[in-house]
C-alpha positions, -999 to 999 in steps of 0.1 A, spaced: -816 -804 -360 -792 -789 -337 -805 -788 -300 -790 -759 -277 -796 -756 -243 -802 -719 -226 -778 -708 -199 -788 -684 -174 -763 -661 -160 -766 -628 -136 -739 -601 -143 -733 -575 -113 -730 -541 -131 -698 -531 -112 -681 -565 -119 -675 -558 -155 -659 -527 -172 -687 -506 -194 -668 -513 -226 -666 -551 -221 -703 -553 -209 -725 -580 -230 -757 -565 -251 -786 -580 -262 -786 -592 -298 -821 -579 -302 -823 -543 -284 -785 -536 -281 -788 -527 -246 -764 -538 -218 -773 -567 -198 -771 -563 -161 -787 -583 -134 -808 -603 -158 -814 -636 -170 -799 -641 -204 -800 -668 -230 -768 -675 -250 -773 -696 -281 -752 -699 -315 -724 -673 -298 -749 -647 -294 -765 -631 -262 -799 -620 -255 -825 -610 -226 -844 -638 -220 -877 -620 -229 -860 -610 -263 -852 -646 -273 -880 -654 -297 -888 -670 -331 -875 -651 -359 -911 -655 -377 -923 -620 -374 -959 -634 -366 -949 -658 -340 -956 -647 -305 -937 -675 -289 -911 -667 -260 -887 -695 -261 -880 -712 -228 -858 -738 -215 -845 -752 -250 -847 -747 -288 -842 -762 -320 -829 -747 -351 -829 -761 -386 -794 -765 -403 -795 -744 -435 
């Protein structure tokens, strides 16, 4: 298993040009002034970083583990 820590970053909207802003992997919206999750080279709003099982209601918190496939 691979363990990946969650990083929290706050970005001010006026500090980053619109075309260079990060977008959430789940919803596609620009991430500004919010806690984020960075894992496996992708970025999510913290509330959108969830288990990939559609029936799972777990919101992942401080860290997560992924199976090597």
